[in-house]
N, C-alpha and C positions, 0 to 999 in steps of 0.2 A: 608133383601133383598131390593135392590133398587126398587123404584116405577116403573120405566120403565120396568124392568125385570118382576116384579110381574104382570103388566098389560098384558104382552105378555104370560107368563106361564098360567095365569088364562083365557086367550083367550078373555079378555075384549077388547083388541086392537090387531089387527092381527100381526103387526110387531113392534119390539122394536124401530126402528127408528121413526115410526109414533107416538109411545107413547112418545118418547123423544121430538119430535116436538110439540105434544099437551101440554106437560108440559111447554115448552118454551113459548108457546102462551097463557099460563095461562088458558087453557081449562080443566085442572085437578085440583081439590081441595081435600085436605085431612083434615077432621075435620073442614070444613068451611074456610080453608085458602089455597091460591094458593100454590102449591107444586112444587118443582124442581124434575127433574128426579132422582136425587141422594138421595132423601128422603128415609130414612129407614122405610119400612112398618112394622107395628106391628099388632098383633092380636087385633081386636076391632076397628081399624081405620075405619072411614067412608070415602069412596072415591066417589066423584062426577065427572062424565065425561060429557063434553058438546061437542059432535061431531055430526054434522048433525042436523036433526030435533028431534032426540030422546035422551034427556038427560038421564043419567043413574046414579043411586046411589046404592052403595053396601057397605056391612060391611064385613071386612076381618075376616074369621073364621079360616083359616089355612094357613100356609106358608110352601111351599116345593119347592125344587130345580127342580123337574120334575113332570109333571102331564100329563096324557094321555087325550084323547078327552073326555072320560066319567068322569074322575077325576077332570077336570078343574072346573066344576060347584060346586064341594064340597069345593072349596077354599073360596067362598064368599056367602053372602046372599043378595038377591035383596031387596032394600028398597023402590024403586019407580017403 
């Protein structure tokens, strides 16, 4: 699954266009490297997001095409 889509489905970023723009601005890193929106997310990847004052780091636990409000938090594990 594409990185921008994963960020939206997991509700880490509210909209896919915002996720895409964050990737273009190099505010999203995967496994320590700047990642493009088209990056294919894999289970075990560590994603760092630097938006606003609260940087966020998560580890991908699950990838699914659809996730409800409650199921979105089961897709990742908070690291920081």
